TORKOL-4160 file (C-alpha; in steps of 0.2 Angstrom, whole numbers, padded with zeros to 4 digits, m for minus):
359
<pt num="1" X="0646" Y="0392" Z="0491"/>
<pt num="2" X="0628" Y="0397" Z="0492"/>
<pt num="3" X="0618" Y="0410" Z="0482"/>
<pt num="4" X="0623" Y="0428" Z="0482"/>
<pt num="5" X="0607" Y="0438" Z="0481"/>
<pt num="6" X="0606" Y="0457" Z="0477"/>
<pt num="7" X="0590" Y="0466" Z="0482"/>
<pt num="8" X="0586" Y="0483" Z="0475"/>
<pt num="9" X="0574" Y="0495" Z="0484"/>
<pt num="10" X="0580" Y="0489" Z="0501"/>
<pt num="11" X="0575" Y="0505" Z="0510"/>
<pt num="12" X="0557" Y="0503" Z="0506"/>
<pt num="13" X="0546" Y="0493" Z="0519"/>
<pt num="14" X="0543" Y="0478" Z="0507"/>
<pt num="15" X="0562" Y="0478" Z="0501"/>
<pt num="16" X="0568" Y="0478" Z="0519"/>
<pt num="17" X="0556" Y="0464" Z="0524"/>
<pt num="18" X="0562" Y="0453" Z="0509"/>
<pt num="19" X="0580" Y="0456" Z="0513"/>
<pt num="20" X="0577" Y="0449" Z="0531"/>
<pt num="21" X="0567" Y="0435" Z="0524"/>
<pt num="22" X="0578" Y="0429" Z="0511"/>
<pt num="23" X="0593" Y="0428" Z="0523"/>
<pt num="24" X="0584" Y="0413" Z="0532"/>
<pt num="25" X="0585" Y="0403" Z="0515"/>
<pt num="26" X="0597" Y="0389" Z="0518"/>
<pt num="27" X="0603" Y="0391" Z="0499"/>
<pt num="28" X="0608" Y="0409" Z="0502"/>
<pt num="29" X="0625" Y="0413" Z="0507"/>
<pt num="30" X="0625" Y="0432" Z="0506"/>
<pt num="31" X="0613" Y="0446" Z="0503"/>
<pt num="32" X="0618" Y="0462" Z="0496"/>
<pt num="33" X="0605" Y="0476" Z="0499"/>
<pt num="34" X="0605" Y="0491" Z="0488"/>
<pt num="35" X="0596" Y="0508" Z="0488"/>
<pt num="36" X="0600" Y="0526" Z="0485"/>
<pt num="37" X="0595" Y="0531" Z="0503"/>
<pt num="38" X="0599" Y="0523" Z="0519"/>
<pt num="39" X="0585" Y="0511" Z="0525"/>
<pt num="40" X="0576" Y="0517" Z="0541"/>
<pt num="41" X="0574" Y="0498" Z="0546"/>
<pt num="42" X="0586" Y="0485" Z="0551"/>
<pt num="43" X="0592" Y="0473" Z="0537"/>
<pt num="44" X="0599" Y="0459" Z="0548"/>
<pt num="45" X="0616" Y="0452" Z="0542"/>
<pt num="46" X="0614" Y="0459" Z="0524"/>
<pt num="47" X="0627" Y="0470" Z="0518"/>
<pt num="48" X="0620" Y="0487" Z="0513"/>
<pt num="49" X="0627" Y="0497" Z="0499"/>
<pt num="50" X="0621" Y="0514" Z="0496"/>
<pt num="51" X="0621" Y="0516" Z="0477"/>
<pt num="52" X="0609" Y="0523" Z="0464"/>
<pt num="53" X="0604" Y="0510" Z="0451"/>
<pt num="54" X="0602" Y="0524" Z="0439"/>
<pt num="55" X="0621" Y="0526" Z="0439"/>
<pt num="56" X="0633" Y="0514" Z="0431"/>
<pt num="57" X="0641" Y="0510" Z="0449"/>
<pt num="58" X="0628" Y="0496" Z="0450"/>
<pt num="59" X="0638" Y="0486" Z="0438"/>
<pt num="60" X="0653" Y="0487" Z="0450"/>
<pt num="61" X="0643" Y="0480" Z="0464"/>
<pt num="62" X="0637" Y="0465" Z="0454"/>
<pt num="63" X="0655" Y="0462" Z="0449"/>
<pt num="64" X="0664" Y="0464" Z="0466"/>
<pt num="65" X="0651" Y="0453" Z="0475"/>
<pt num="66" X="0649" Y="0440" Z="0461"/>
<pt num="67" X="0630" Y="0441" Z="0462"/>
<pt num="68" X="0621" Y="0427" Z="0454"/>
<pt num="69" X="0603" Y="0431" Z="0459"/>
<pt num="70" X="0595" Y="0449" Z="0457"/>
<pt num="71" X="0578" Y="0453" Z="0464"/>
<pt num="72" X="0573" Y="0470" Z="0457"/>
<pt num="73" X="0560" Y="0478" Z="0469"/>
<pt num="74" X="0564" Y="0496" Z="0465"/>
<pt num="75" X="0550" Y="0497" Z="0453"/>
<pt num="76" X="0537" Y="0507" Z="0463"/>
<pt num="77" X="0522" Y="0519" Z="0462"/>
<pt num="78" X="0525" Y="0526" Z="0480"/>
<pt num="79" X="0529" Y="0544" Z="0481"/>
<pt num="80" X="0525" Y="0548" Z="0463"/>
<pt num="81" X="0516" Y="0564" Z="0468"/>
<pt num="82" X="0518" Y="0581" Z="0460"/>
<pt num="83" X="0534" Y="0589" Z="0456"/>
<pt num="84" X="0552" Y="0582" Z="0457"/>
<pt num="85" X="0548" Y="0567" Z="0468"/>
<pt num="86" X="0537" Y="0560" Z="0454"/>
<pt num="87" X="0551" Y="0563" Z="0441"/>
<pt num="88" X="0564" Y="0554" Z="0453"/>
<pt num="89" X="0552" Y="0539" Z="0455"/>
<pt num="90" X="0550" Y="0537" Z="0436"/>
<pt num="91" X="0568" Y="0539" Z="0433"/>
<pt num="92" X="0572" Y="0525" Z="0446"/>
<pt num="93" X="0558" Y="0514" Z="0438"/>
<pt num="94" X="0563" Y="0516" Z="0420"/>
<pt num="95" X="0581" Y="0522" Z="0419"/>
<pt num="96" X="0586" Y="0513" Z="0435"/>
<pt num="97" X="0579" Y="0497" Z="0427"/>
<pt num="98" X="0589" Y="0500" Z="0411"/>
<pt num="99" X="0605" Y="0502" Z="0420"/>
<pt num="100" X="0602" Y="0487" Z="0431"/>
<pt num="101" X="0598" Y="0476" Z="0416"/>
<pt num="102" X="0614" Y="0483" Z="0407"/>
<pt num="103" X="0624" Y="0478" Z="0422"/>
<pt num="104" X="0616" Y="0461" Z="0422"/>
<pt num="105" X="0619" Y="0458" Z="0404"/>
<pt num="106" X="0638" Y="0461" Z="0406"/>
<pt num="107" X="0639" Y="0450" Z="0422"/>
<pt num="108" X="0645" Y="0432" Z="0419"/>
<pt num="109" X="0639" Y="0427" Z="0436"/>
<pt num="110" X="0621" Y="0432" Z="0435"/>
<pt num="111" X="0610" Y="0417" Z="0433"/>
<pt num="112" X="0593" Y="0423" Z="0439"/>
<pt num="113" X="0583" Y="0439" Z="0438"/>
<pt num="114" X="0566" Y="0442" Z="0447"/>
<pt num="115" X="0557" Y="0458" Z="0444"/>
<pt num="116" X="0542" Y="0465" Z="0454"/>
<pt num="117" X="0529" Y="0471" Z="0442"/>
<pt num="118" X="0510" Y="0475" Z="0443"/>
<pt num="119" X="0494" Y="0470" Z="0436"/>
<pt num="120" X="0491" Y="0488" Z="0432"/>
<pt num="121" X="0500" Y="0484" Z="0415"/>
<pt num="122" X="0483" Y="0478" Z="0409"/>
<pt num="123" X="0477" Y="0496" Z="0410"/>
<pt num="124" X="0459" Y="0500" Z="0415"/>
<pt num="125" X="0445" Y="0503" Z="0402"/>
<pt num="126" X="0427" Y="0499" Z="0400"/>
<pt num="127" X="0431" Y="0487" Z="0385"/>
<pt num="128" X="0442" Y="0477" Z="0395"/>
<pt num="129" X="0439" Y="0458" Z="0398"/>
<pt num="130" X="0431" Y="0452" Z="0414"/>
<pt num="131" X="0447" Y="0442" Z="0418"/>
<pt num="132" X="0465" Y="0445" Z="0412"/>
<pt num="133" X="0477" Y="0431" Z="0408"/>
<pt num="134" X="0496" Y="0434" Z="0407"/>
<pt num="135" X="0494" Y="0434" Z="0388"/>
<pt num="136" X="0480" Y="0447" Z="0387"/>
<pt num="137" X="0483" Y="0462" Z="0377"/>
<pt num="138" X="0476" Y="0478" Z="0385"/>
<pt num="139" X="0463" Y="0487" Z="0375"/>
<pt num="140" X="0472" Y="0504" Z="0379"/>
<pt num="141" X="0489" Y="0505" Z="0386"/>
<pt num="142" X="0492" Y="0515" Z="0402"/>
<pt num="143" X="0495" Y="0533" Z="0397"/>
<pt num="144" X="0505" Y="0538" Z="0412"/>
<pt num="145" X="0510" Y="0535" Z="0430"/>
<pt num="146" X="0516" Y="0519" Z="0438"/>
<pt num="147" X="0507" Y="0508" Z="0426"/>
<pt num="148" X="0516" Y="0516" Z="0411"/>
<pt num="149" X="0532" Y="0513" Z="0420"/>
<pt num="150" X="0528" Y="0495" Z="0423"/>
<pt num="151" X="0524" Y="0492" Z="0405"/>
<pt num="152" X="0541" Y="0500" Z="0400"/>
<pt num="153" X="0550" Y="0490" Z="0413"/>
<pt num="154" X="0543" Y="0474" Z="0406"/>
<pt num="155" X="0548" Y="0478" Z="0388"/>
<pt num="156" X="0566" Y="0481" Z="0394"/>
<pt num="157" X="0566" Y="0464" Z="0404"/>
<pt num="158" X="0559" Y="0455" Z="0388"/>
<pt num="159" X="0573" Y="0462" Z="0378"/>
<pt num="160" X="0586" Y="0457" Z="0391"/>
<pt num="161" X="0579" Y="0439" Z="0392"/>
<pt num="162" X="0582" Y="0438" Z="0373"/>
<pt num="163" X="0600" Y="0444" Z="0374"/>
<pt num="164" X="0604" Y="0433" Z="0389"/>
<pt num="165" X="0594" Y="0416" Z="0387"/>
<pt num="166" X="0605" Y="0408" Z="0399"/>
<pt num="167" X="0597" Y="0419" Z="0413"/>
<pt num="168" X="0581" Y="0413" Z="0421"/>
<pt num="169" X="0570" Y="0428" Z="0421"/>
<pt num="170" X="0554" Y="0429" Z="0432"/>
<pt num="171" X="0542" Y="0443" Z="0431"/>
<pt num="172" X="0529" Y="0444" Z="0445"/>
<pt num="173" X="0513" Y="0455" Z="0441"/>
<pt num="174" X="0506" Y="0458" Z="0458"/>
<pt num="175" X="0488" Y="0463" Z="0461"/>
<pt num="176" X="0486" Y="0477" Z="0474"/>
<pt num="177" X="0497" Y="0473" Z="0489"/>
<pt num="178" X="0489" Y="0476" Z="0506"/>
<pt num="179" X="0493" Y="0471" Z="0524"/>
<pt num="180" X="0496" Y="0479" Z="0541"/>
<pt num="181" X="0512" Y="0487" Z="0534"/>
<pt num="182" X="0505" Y="0492" Z="0517"/>
<pt num="183" X="0511" Y="0510" Z="0512"/>
<pt num="184" X="0504" Y="0511" Z="0494"/>
<pt num="185" X="0492" Y="0524" Z="0487"/>
<pt num="186" X="0478" Y="0512" Z="0488"/>
<pt num="187" X="0481" Y="0509" Z="0506"/>
<pt num="188" X="0481" Y="0528" Z="0509"/>
<pt num="189" X="0464" Y="0529" Z="0500"/>
<pt num="190" X="0456" Y="0515" Z="0511"/>
<pt num="191" X="0463" Y="0524" Z="0526"/>
<pt num="192" X="0453" Y="0540" Z="0522"/>
<pt num="193" X="0439" Y="0544" Z="0534"/>
<pt num="194" X="0427" Y="0546" Z="0519"/>
<pt num="195" X="0431" Y="0538" Z="0503"/>
<pt num="196" X="0426" Y="0546" Z="0486"/>
<pt num="197" X="0419" Y="0534" Z="0473"/>
<pt num="198" X="0414" Y="0536" Z="0455"/>
<pt num="199" X="0395" Y="0537" Z="0454"/>
<pt num="200" X="0387" Y="0522" Z="0445"/>
<pt num="201" X="0402" Y="0511" Z="0447"/>
<pt num="202" X="0406" Y="0497" Z="0460"/>
<pt num="203" X="0422" Y="0489" Z="0453"/>
<pt num="204" X="0429" Y="0472" Z="0457"/>
<pt num="205" X="0446" Y="0472" Z="0466"/>
<pt num="206" X="0459" Y="0459" Z="0470"/>
<pt num="207" X="0472" Y="0460" Z="0483"/>
<pt num="208" X="0488" Y="0450" Z="0488"/>
<pt num="209" X="0494" Y="0450" Z="0506"/>
<pt num="210" X="0511" Y="0457" Z="0509"/>
<pt num="211" X="0517" Y="0440" Z="0517"/>
<pt num="212" X="0512" Y="0431" Z="0502"/>
<pt num="213" X="0522" Y="0443" Z="0492"/>
<pt num="214" X="0538" Y="0439" Z="0502"/>
<pt num="215" X="0535" Y="0420" Z="0500"/>
<pt num="216" X="0532" Y="0421" Z="0481"/>
<pt num="217" X="0548" Y="0432" Z="0479"/>
<pt num="218" X="0558" Y="0419" Z="0489"/>
<pt num="219" X="0551" Y="0405" Z="0478"/>
<pt num="220" X="0555" Y="0414" Z="0462"/>
<pt num="221" X="0573" Y="0418" Z="0468"/>
<pt num="222" X="0576" Y="0400" Z="0473"/>
<pt num="223" X="0580" Y="0385" Z="0463"/>
<pt num="224" X="0564" Y="0377" Z="0455"/>
<pt num="225" X="0556" Y="0363" Z="0464"/>
<pt num="226" X="0552" Y="0347" Z="0454"/>
<pt num="227" X="0537" Y="0350" Z="0442"/>
<pt num="228" X="0538" Y="0369" Z="0443"/>
<pt num="229" X="0547" Y="0383" Z="0432"/>
<pt num="230" X="0554" Y="0398" Z="0440"/>
<pt num="231" X="0554" Y="0409" Z="0424"/>
<pt num="232" X="0541" Y="0417" Z="0414"/>
<pt num="233" X="0527" Y="0430" Z="0418"/>
<pt num="234" X="0515" Y="0427" Z="0432"/>
<pt num="235" X="0499" Y="0435" Z="0439"/>
<pt num="236" X="0500" Y="0435" Z="0458"/>
<pt num="237" X="0484" Y="0438" Z="0468"/>
<pt num="238" X="0473" Y="0430" Z="0482"/>
<pt num="239" X="0458" Y="0420" Z="0477"/>
<pt num="240" X="0441" Y="0429" Z="0475"/>
<pt num="241" X="0436" Y="0447" Z="0473"/>
<pt num="242" X="0429" Y="0461" Z="0483"/>
<pt num="243" X="0418" Y="0475" Z="0477"/>
<pt num="244" X="0423" Y="0492" Z="0482"/>
<pt num="245" X="0407" Y="0494" Z="0491"/>
<pt num="246" X="0411" Y="0479" Z="0501"/>
<pt num="247" X="0428" Y="0486" Z="0506"/>
<pt num="248" X="0420" Y="0502" Z="0512"/>
<pt num="249" X="0408" Y="0492" Z="0523"/>
<pt num="250" X="0421" Y="0481" Z="0530"/>
<pt num="251" X="0431" Y="0496" Z="0535"/>
<pt num="252" X="0416" Y="0505" Z="0542"/>
<pt num="253" X="0420" Y="0521" Z="0531"/>
<pt num="254" X="0406" Y="0530" Z="0522"/>
<pt num="255" X="0408" Y="0533" Z="0503"/>
<pt num="256" X="0404" Y="0549" Z="0494"/>
<pt num="257" X="0398" Y="0544" Z="0476"/>
<pt num="258" X="0404" Y="0558" Z="0464"/>
<pt num="259" X="0403" Y="0560" Z="0445"/>
<pt num="260" X="0419" Y="0556" Z="0436"/>
<pt num="261" X="0424" Y="0574" Z="0433"/>
<pt num="262" X="0422" Y="0578" Z="0451"/>
<pt num="263" X="0432" Y="0563" Z="0457"/>
<pt num="264" X="0446" Y="0568" Z="0445"/>
<pt num="265" X="0445" Y="0586" Z="0453"/>
<pt num="266" X="0445" Y="0579" Z="0471"/>
<pt num="267" X="0460" Y="0567" Z="0466"/>
<pt num="268" X="0470" Y="0582" Z="0459"/>
<pt num="269" X="0466" Y="0592" Z="0475"/>
<pt num="270" X="0472" Y="0578" Z="0487"/>
<pt num="271" X="0488" Y="0576" Z="0477"/>
<pt num="272" X="0491" Y="0594" Z="0478"/>
<pt num="273" X="0490" Y="0595" Z="0497"/>
<pt num="274" X="0500" Y="0578" Z="0499"/>
<pt num="275" X="0485" Y="0569" Z="0507"/>
<pt num="276" X="0486" Y="0554" Z="0495"/>
<pt num="277" X="0492" Y="0549" Z="0478"/>
<pt num="278" X="0475" Y="0549" Z="0470"/>
<pt num="279" X="0482" Y="0547" Z="0452"/>
<pt num="280" X="0472" Y="0545" Z="0436"/>
<pt num="281" X="0478" Y="0527" Z="0436"/>
<pt num="282" X="0470" Y="0524" Z="0453"/>
<pt num="283" X="0453" Y="0533" Z="0447"/>
<pt num="284" X="0452" Y="0521" Z="0433"/>
<pt num="285" X="0455" Y="0506" Z="0445"/>
<pt num="286" X="0441" Y="0513" Z="0456"/>
<pt num="287" X="0430" Y="0515" Z="0440"/>
<pt num="288" X="0432" Y="0499" Z="0431"/>
<pt num="289" X="0441" Y="0487" Z="0443"/>
<pt num="290" X="0453" Y="0473" Z="0438"/>
<pt num="291" X="0453" Y="0455" Z="0440"/>
<pt num="292" X="0467" Y="0442" Z="0434"/>
<pt num="293" X="0468" Y="0424" Z="0431"/>
<pt num="294" X="0481" Y="0415" Z="0443"/>
<pt num="295" X="0481" Y="0397" Z="0436"/>
<pt num="296" X="0499" Y="0400" Z="0430"/>
<pt num="297" X="0504" Y="0405" Z="0447"/>
<pt num="298" X="0498" Y="0389" Z="0454"/>
<pt num="299" X="0502" Y="0376" Z="0440"/>
<pt num="300" X="0518" Y="0383" Z="0433"/>
<pt num="301" X="0526" Y="0393" Z="0447"/>
<pt num="302" X="0519" Y="0381" Z="0460"/>
<pt num="303" X="0513" Y="0395" Z="0472"/>
<pt num="304" X="0497" Y="0395" Z="0482"/>
<pt num="305" X="0494" Y="0411" Z="0493"/>
<pt num="306" X="0490" Y="0409" Z="0511"/>
<pt num="307" X="0477" Y="0423" Z="0510"/>
<pt num="308" X="0462" Y="0425" Z="0499"/>
<pt num="309" X="0458" Y="0443" Z="0493"/>
<pt num="310" X="0445" Y="0444" Z="0507"/>
<pt num="311" X="0457" Y="0438" Z="0521"/>
<pt num="312" X="0470" Y="0450" Z="0515"/>
<pt num="313" X="0458" Y="0465" Z="0516"/>
<pt num="314" X="0452" Y="0459" Z="0533"/>
<pt num="315" X="0470" Y="0459" Z="0539"/>
<pt num="316" X="0473" Y="0476" Z="0532"/>
<pt num="317" X="0456" Y="0483" Z="0539"/>
<pt num="318" X="0461" Y="0477" Z="0557"/>
<pt num="319" X="0477" Y="0486" Z="0556"/>
<pt num="320" X="0468" Y="0502" Z="0552"/>
<pt num="321" X="0456" Y="0502" Z="0567"/>
<pt num="322" X="0438" Y="0506" Z="0567"/>
<pt num="323" X="0431" Y="0518" Z="0554"/>
<pt num="324" X="0419" Y="0532" Z="0557"/>
<pt num="325" X="0404" Y="0520" Z="0557"/>
<pt num="326" X="0401" Y="0502" Z="0562"/>
<pt num="327" X="0401" Y="0491" Z="0546"/>
<pt num="328" X="0382" Y="0489" Z="0547"/>
<pt num="329" X="0379" Y="0508" Z="0549"/>
<pt num="330" X="0392" Y="0511" Z="0535"/>
<pt num="331" X="0382" Y="0500" Z="0524"/>
<pt num="332" X="0366" Y="0508" Z="0528"/>
<pt num="333" X="0373" Y="0525" Z="0524"/>
<pt num="334" X="0380" Y="0520" Z="0507"/>
<pt num="335" X="0362" Y="0513" Z="0503"/>
<pt num="336" X="0354" Y="0529" Z="0508"/>
<pt num="337" X="0365" Y="0540" Z="0498"/>
<pt num="338" X="0363" Y="0528" Z="0483"/>
<pt num="339" X="0344" Y="0529" Z="0485"/>
<pt num="340" X="0344" Y="0548" Z="0487"/>
<pt num="341" X="0355" Y="0550" Z="0471"/>
<pt num="342" X="0343" Y="0539" Z="0462"/>
<pt num="343" X="0327" Y="0549" Z="0467"/>
<pt num="344" X="0336" Y="0565" Z="0463"/>
<pt num="345" X="0340" Y="0559" Z="0445"/>
<pt num="346" X="0322" Y="0553" Z="0443"/>
<pt num="347" X="0316" Y="0570" Z="0449"/>
<pt num="348" X="0327" Y="0579" Z="0437"/>
<pt num="349" X="0321" Y="0568" Z="0423"/>
<pt num="350" X="0303" Y="0571" Z="0427"/>
<pt num="351" X="0306" Y="0590" Z="0428"/>
<pt num="352" X="0314" Y="0590" Z="0411"/>
<pt num="353" X="0300" Y="0580" Z="0404"/>
<pt num="354" X="0287" Y="0592" Z="0411"/>
<pt num="355" X="0297" Y="0607" Z="0405"/>
<pt num="356" X="0297" Y="0600" Z="0388"/>
<pt num="357" X="0279" Y="0596" Z="0388"/>
<pt num="358" X="0275" Y="0615" Z="0392"/>
<pt num="359" X="0286" Y="0620" Z="0378"/>
């Protein structure tokens, strides 16, 4: 008998793609796809079970199908806007994970657990190190949003690993996921015709291609290859970094540098009208950036992404079409705005000095 793999979050785009992908693995006999809503896409030969992981019914699913591998993809930041939707997402992330882990703990058949997490657990602050490793402690823990959910989820997973040492547990901390089908808040931000940025900051960003996400999930859910270890916590990102200004130029989209309070106000306004989930967490990312070390991904997990950060962003940019300006004109527009703001600040300083002298 081959593996019986249960995948949570199957109704989302990434979950559905992974369900179809893992079916092609020769080691896998059956795939059980789980979500609280019916998926809008096909799941191939997988058996879909409509159930909410926040409910105890998930334990019956594990028992009835003798699941041995659980891939938990229902930890997401999507849809966490204002109102009840945000509350439902947080409950699924945190309460749903607690219920799922409780069911796994009671199941005698579960032998492997893979959890999708995020590099956002490192937070975003001015005192952060230039590069995060898996053991780096954040200077300030995330105060809310998806990042805080991910921190809580990882704490519950560590507790589960202590209680069930016989289960191989793999936590994958993904950098920002992009690609032609990306549906994240950051993808929405990059799709805006004009991108608000924080004045005086040009953060370094890392991306991971959605195809690489599927491949590393399959690797983590499978049997370890010789010389590798499919358990532990791993940063997952493409090689290299991009500055936010470089991203804007490659998209051909002008940026509007704003003071941080103004960016916060714009973000609140965009969330209120449902344009994009411009959360405080995302504003911190667009202020301080975030870069992680990926040597453990290569040396221990044995995974090498097909796409670099730059190649990932290029593939995403192609899928979004041309921006308002050609890349070279977008670059010139950004430079002119920056120069104008610099001149204005100098003029303000001179005027203030003259006024002080007159007094």
